[in-house]
C-alpha positions in Angstrom: -20.9 -2.8 -18.6 -22.0 -1.9 -15.6 -19.1 -0.2 -13.7 -19.6 1.1 -10.0 -16.3 2.4 -8.7 -15.7 3.3 -5.3 -18.6 2.1 -3.4 -18.2 2.5 0.6 -19.1 -0.5 2.8 -19.2 1.5 6.5 -18.7 -1.2 9.1 -19.5 -0.3 12.8 -17.1 0.0 15.0 -14.6 -0.8 12.2 -13.1 0.8 9.2 -14.6 0.8 6.2 -14.1 -0.9 2.9 -13.8 0.5 -0.9 -15.6 -2.1 -3.2 -15.5 -1.8 -7.3 -17.9 -4.4 -8.7 -18.1 -5.1 -12.4 -21.2 -6.8 -14.3 -23.2 -6.8 -17.2 -27.1 -5.5 -17.4 -27.9 -8.1 -20.0 -27.1 -11.5 -18.8 -28.8 -13.1 -15.8 -27.3 -15.2 -12.9 -23.7 -14.1 -13.4 -21.5 -16.1 -10.6 -19.6 -13.8 -8.0 -15.7 -13.5 -8.3 -14.2 -11.8 -5.6 -10.5 -10.6 -5.7 -8.0 -10.2 -3.2 -4.8 -7.5 -3.5 -1.9 -9.0 -1.8 0.7 -6.9 0.3 1.6 -3.4 -0.2 -1.5 -3.9 -3.0 -4.8 -2.0 -3.4 -7.6 -2.5 -5.7 -6.5 0.1 -8.5 -2.9 -1.3 -9.1 -1.7 -1.4 -12.6 -3.7 -3.6 -14.8 -6.2 -5.1 -11.9 -8.9 -2.5 -13.7 -8.4 -4.2 -17.1 -8.2 -7.5 -15.9 -11.8 -6.9 -13.8 -12.9 -6.0 -17.2 -11.9 -8.8 -19.2 -13.3 -11.5 -16.1 -16.8 -9.6 -16.2 -16.8 -9.7 -20.4 -17.0 -13.0 -19.8 -20.4 -13.0 -17.7 -19.1 -12.6 -14.3 -19.6 -10.4 -11.6 -16.2 -9.2 -10.7 -15.7 -7.4 -7.3 -12.4 -6.0 -6.0 -11.8 -4.0 -3.0 -9.0 -2.3 -0.6 -7.9 -4.5 2.3 -9.7 -2.1 5.3 -6.3 -1.5 7.0 -3.9 -1.6 3.8 -3.0 2.3 4.3 -5.5 3.6 1.4 -8.2 6.0 2.5 -11.7 6.8 1.4 -10.2 9.7 -0.6 -7.0 8.5 -1.7 -7.3 4.6 -2.6 -4.2 4.4 -4.4 -1.1 5.4 -2.4 -0.8 5.1 1.3 -1.5 8.4 3.2 -2.8 6.4 6.0 0.2 4.5 7.7 -1.1 4.1 11.1 -3.8 1.4 9.6 -1.1 -0.1 7.4 0.9 -0.6 10.9 -1.9 -2.1 12.6 -3.0 -4.9 9.7 -3.0 -8.3 10.3 -4.2 -11.4 8.7 -7.1 -12.0 10.5 -8.3 -8.2 9.9 -7.9 -9.3 6.2 -10.0 -12.5 6.5 -12.3 -10.8 8.8 -12.5 -8.2 5.5 -13.0 -11.0 3.0 -16.1 -11.7 4.9 -17.7 -9.2 5.2 -17.3 -8.6 1.5 -18.7 -12.0 0.6 -21.7 -11.1 3.0 -21.9 -7.4 1.2 -21.7 -9.0 -2.4 -24.8 -11.4 -1.4 -27.0 -8.5 0.3 -26.2 -6.2 -2.2 -27.0 -8.3 -5.4 -30.1 -9.7 -3.7 -32.7 -8.8 -5.5 -30.7 -8.5 -9.0 -31.7 -10.8 -11.6 -28.0 -10.3 -12.8 -26.3 -11.6 -10.5 -26.6 -15.1 -8.8 -25.7 -14.8 -4.7 -25.3 -18.7 -3.9 -22.0 -19.0 -6.7 -19.1 -17.0 -4.8 -15.8 -17.6 -6.3 -12.3 -16.1 -4.9 -9.1 -14.9 -7.1 -6.5 -13.7 -4.3 -2.7 -12.2 -5.5 0.0 -13.0 -3.7 -0.7 -12.4 0.0 -4.3 -12.3 -1.1 -3.6 -15.5 -3.0 -3.0 -17.0 1.1 -6.2 -15.5 2.8 -8.6 -16.8 -0.4 -7.0 -20.4 0.7 -7.7 -20.0 4.1 -10.8 -18.2 3.9 -11.8 -21.0 1.1 -11.1 -23.6 3.6 -13.2 -21.9 6.1 -16.6 -20.9 4.2 -18.6 -23.3 1.9 -20.1 -20.1 0.0 -16.9 -20.6 -2.1 -17.6 -22.6 -5.0 -14.4 -22.0 -6.9 -10.6 -20.7 -5.3 -7.9 -19.4 -8.1 -4.9 -17.8 -6.6 -2.5 -15.9 -8.7 1.4 -15.8 -7.5 0.2 -17.1 -4.5 2.7 -17.3 -1.1 2.0 -20.7 0.7 3.5 -20.3 4.4 2.5 -16.8 6.3 4.8 -18.1 9.3 8.2 -17.9 7.9 7.3 -14.2 6.5 5.9 -13.0 10.0 8.7 -13.7 11.9 11.2 -13.1 9.3 10.6 -9.5 9.0 13.6 -8.5 11.3 14.9 -9.0 14.8 12.2 -10.5 16.8 13.5 -8.8 19.9 14.1 -5.5 18.5 10.9 -5.4 17.0 9.4 -6.1 20.0 11.1 -3.6 22.5 10.8 -0.9 19.7 6.6 -2.3 19.1 7.5 -1.2 15.1 9.6 -2.1 12.4 9.9 -0.8 8.9 9.6 -1.5 5.5 10.6 0.6 2.0 7.9 0.9 -0.7 9.9 0.7 -3.5 7.3 3.0 -5.2 6.2 5.7 -3.0 9.6 5.4 -1.0 7.5 5.4 1.7 8.6 4.0 4.8 5.9 1.0 6.1 5.1 0.5 9.5 4.7 -3.3 10.9 3.6 -3.1 14.3 4.6 -5.7 16.4 0.9 -6.6 16.9 1.4 -8.4 13.6 3.2 -10.7 15.4 1.0 -11.5 18.1 -2.0 -11.6 16.3 -0.3 -14.1 14.2 0.6 -16.7 16.8 -2.4 -16.5 18.6 -3.9 -17.4 15.3 -1.2 -19.4 13.9 -3.1 -22.7 13.6 -6.2 -21.0 11.8 -3.4 -19.2 9.3 -1.5 -22.3 8.3 -1.7 -22.3 4.7 -1.0 -25.9 4.5 -3.2 -27.4 6.7 -6.4 -25.1 4.6 -5.2 -26.2 1.7 -5.1 -30.0 2.4 -8.6 -29.4 3.8 -10.0 -27.6 0.2 -13.0 -29.8 -0.8 -13.5 -27.4 -3.8 -11.6 -26.9 -7.3 -8.2 -24.9 -6.8 -6.2 -23.4 -9.6 -2.7 -22.4 -8.7 -1.0 -19.9 -11.1 2.8 -18.8 -11.1 5.4 -17.6 -13.4 8.4 -18.9 -14.1 10.2 -15.5 -13.5 8.7 -14.8 -10.1 11.4 -13.5 -7.7 9.0 -12.4 -5.1 7.5 -15.3 -4.3 9.2 -18.2 -5.4 7.3 -21.0 -8.0 8.4 -23.4 -5.3 5.3 -22.3 -3.5 3.1 -23.4 -6.0 4.2 -26.6 -6.3 4.0 -26.8 -2.5 0.3 -26.0 -2.9 -0.1 -28.7 -5.7 1.4 -31.5 -3.6 -0.5 -30.6 -0.7 -3.9 -30.6 -2.8 -3.3 -33.0 -5.6 -6.5 -32.3 -6.9 -5.9 -28.5 -7.7 -4.6 -27.4 -11.0 -1.0 -26.0 -11.4 -0.9 -23.4 -14.1 3.0 -22.0 -15.1 3.0 -19.0 -17.0 6.2 -18.8 -19.0 8.6 -15.7 -18.4 5.8 -14.3 -15.9 7.1 -12.2 -12.7 5.4 -11.8 -9.9 2.8 -9.2 -11.5 2.3 -11.3 -14.7 4.7 -8.6 -16.4 2.7 -5.7 -15.2 3.1 -2.4 -13.5 1.9 0.5 -12.3 0.5 2.8 -13.3 -0.7 0.6 -16.2 -2.1 2.8 -19.0 -2.9 0.3 -21.7 -6.5 -0.8 -22.2 -4.8 -4.3 -22.9 -3.7 -7.0 -20.7 0.4 -7.8 -21.2 0.7 -11.2 -22.9 1.3 -13.0 -19.6 -1.7 -11.6 -17.9 -3.8 -12.2 -20.8 -3.1 -16.2 -20.3 -3.7 -15.9 -16.6 -7.1 -14.4 -17.1 -8.1 -16.9 -20.2 -7.1 -19.8 -17.6 -9.2 -18.2 -15.0 -12.0 -17.3 -17.3 -11.9 -21.2 -18.7 -11.7 -22.8 -15.1 -14.7 -20.7 -14.0 -16.4 -21.7 -16.7 
């Protein structure tokens, strides 16, 4: 398998994006599967590398990346040295980043017979699930969509990050990162950008507009995003498929770091469902 890690996508007047690509050099016409991490996430979190290898072994070109403002840098993509960038992140920047990755994948593999650049599929975890639902509803190049432990609403999360009046006055509020113990800033622009783009960022409307197959996967033990959000997505789009993973938490019973070369039972079931759906 060909694994290309930490490819740098440089962009004019915008922050660069760090990308990994996994694919077979023996197979032709492998569909592209692009994975979006979630809030306080990154492409190398936990078991995502093992997941990427498993999906690539099933004859797909698996691409994952760090959102440009996730707080990582080109030199240190795992922790969050760039808290200024993290504080300046927002949903529309993430949609723009995903658009850049779709375009990059089609250009990068244009002359590669191993890759089918007209077959683009998206997977999103948690907040990344919401981003992929929005993108899939806007972009006709996306053929299939998979959301893992996805959120179903950005509005409630955006307005409840804290006291709006206090947030506006101070210009920033902080959220603790349990792993790194950093106080992660959210600048008030996050709320302002959401309000300006509220219609575009409405996940329910996007889900109802979807014309492509959508697989919704959620664990019964998810304490970060309620399983009721998966059920809401499925209700809004009855043509979608809902797969419940028993006893799975928000990260399908994996953690960071993940030092095994195999998946947890719950993530294994998830990846099997993903591959079968994509095939």
